[in-house]
N, C-alpha and C positions, 0 to 999 in steps of 0.2 A: 486078539492082538491088534487088528486093524482099528477096532473101536477105541482101544486104549491109546494108540498113537493119535487118532483123530482128536480125542479129548485133550491130549497133551498139547497138540498144536493150537487148539482153541484157547487153552489157558495161556500158552505162550503169546499168542496174538493179543489177547486181552492185556497181558502184562506189559507188552510193548506199547499198546495204546495208552495205558494208564501212565507209563513213564513219560511218553511223549507229551501228554496233556500237562503233567506236572512240570516238565521243563518249560513249556510255554507260560504256564501260570507263574513260575518262579521268575522268568525273565520280565514279565509285566510288573510283578511286585518289586523286583530290584530297581526297575526304572522309576517306579513311583517313589520308592524309598530314596533313591539317588536325588530326585527332585526335591523332596521334603528335607533332605539332609543339608541342602545349601543353607549356609548361615546368612544372617542379615547382612553381614559384611560382604559375603560373596555376592549377594543380590545387588548391594549398593555398588560394588566394583563393576558388575556387569552393566548396570545402568550408566555409569560414567564412561565406561568404554564405548557403549552404544552412542551416548551423547557426543563424545569427542569425534566419533566417526561421522555423525550427522550434523556437526556444528555448522558447516557451511549452508546446508539446507535450511537450518533454523534461521540463520542470519538473512537468508534470501527471502524467506516466507515464514516469519515468526508466527503470525496468526494461523496460517495453515498447518503448522507443526504442533500447535497446542494439543489437539486430541492424541496425536501419536506419542508425544512426550508424556502425556497423562497415562496412557496405557503402559508405557515402559516403567513409569514410576510405581504403578500399581503392582508390578512384579515384586517390588520391595515390600509394600504393604498396600492393601486395597484402599485404605483411607488417606494415603498421602496425596497432597494436591500441590499445584504449582501456579506461578504467575510469572510472565515474562515482562521485563522492563526494556523498552526500546531506547537506545541511546549509545553513547560512547563513554565507557564500555557498556555492553549489554548486560542485563541482570537476569538471573533466575532466582526467584523467591520460592523456597521450599516451604510448603504450608502444612499445618496440622489439620486444616479444615475445621478449625474451631474445637477440636477434640483434645482435651487435656492429656489423655493417655497416649496421644501420638507425639508428644513433645520429645521423648528420647529418640524416636525414629527420625524426626526432623534434624535434631542436633547431630546424630550420627551420620546421616546422609550428607550434611554440609561438612562435617569434620573430615570425611573421607573423600571429599571432592578434590580432584587434582587441579593443578594450575592450568586454566584454559585461557589461551591468549584471546583478549578482547572481551572477556566475561568476568563478572563478579557473581559468586554464588552466596546467597543471603538466607539465613535462617528466619523464617516467619515473615508474614506480611508486615511491612513497616508503616509508621504514620506518614501521611502525605499532606504536606502543607497546602498544596494547590488543588486538592481533590474536593471541590465544594459540592459536586453533584454525583449521585449514584444512580445508575440505570440497572434495574434488576427485574427480570421477568415481566417486562412491560410497564414497570413502575419507575417513574423518575422522582428522585427524592433529593432535595437540596438541604444543605446544613441549616439554612435559615428556617426550615420547616420543623426542626427537631430541637426539643429542649429536654432537660433532665433534672431530677433531684436524686439525692442519695443519702444513705446513712451507713455508718460503719457497723460491721458485724465481726468483731475480732480484728483479724488482719485484712479482711476483705471489705470491699465497698459494695453494698447492695444498691442497685440503680433502678430507677423508674424512668423509662424513656417515653416522652410524649411526642406523638407524630401527627403533623397536620395532614389529613387525608386518610388516616387509618380507618378502615371500616371492616365489617365482618366478611364482606364479599371478597375482598382482596387482602385479607389480613396476612396470609402467609407470604405474599409478595412484599408487602410493606415491612414485615418483620425481617425478612431476608435482607432487604435493602438497608434496614437499620443496623443489622449485624455487620454488613459490609462497611457501613459508615463508621461504626465503632472501631473496626480494625483500622480504618484510614485516619481516625482521630488520635487513638492512643496506641495502636499497634496490636497485632494478633496475640502476641505473647502476654501482654498486659491484660487483655480481655479474658484470657484463659486463667491467669494466675493471680490477678489482683482484684478482679471483679467477682462478686458472689452471685446472688440472685439478680436476674434481669427481668423486669416486667415492662410490657409495652401497653400504652394506653393512648387514646385519642387526645389531640392537643386541647380539646375542650375541658379535659380533666386536669390540666396543668395548673398548679397553684401559682400565686403571684411571685413566689420566690424561685420558680423554675429557671434554670440557667441555660444559655445557649450551649449546644452540644460541644462546641470548640473548647469551652472552659473545662471540660472533663480532663483534658491533658494537664491542667494545673493541679488536679487532685491526684493524678496517677502519672508518675514519671516513667517513660519508656526505658528499657534497658540501655545502659550506656550514657544516660543523661545525668547531669549533676544537679 
């Protein structure tokens, strides 16, 4: 009889232990599911609520807030990027980081932006008339150093970009600078949707009919232009 009772107690203790573990595991799983069940709209709403709370901090130290804003945007999607424009009003450009598949995320984030006093929220990096120089990863690139040629492939324009200073040792930095320059000339959206293949070559390869990079905007009109 004593042995039977002892065995029953052991079984009961094991059952309680198993139930206790299951409850803990269920709680963790529910928390994880709860996090993943947040819709994109929920995440966007949380971001703008956070930004409105931290608006004054951003206005006081825009450069210092860039990393923190970036981390909050990544809660919507890890590939979302941004850029701040200092002025009156201040501007926040929501960027796709050059990734075409991110276009819907950018558009939705801007669409759901509330009215924020003293701020304009803009979809995609826009053309800049006065941005003649790009500094990127230690490379300084001026528009006067860059030319292009292109050919149509259906609805897209395939482009060859010729860069003065491009070499194998710093190729990635020069190519990165050239992409930033393309965004500043025709706008990020146009680079993603109206340009096809992009090839980068040294300026020594440029043919005589290569054109200054600024003239690319004459071939591709940014959104909203006539």
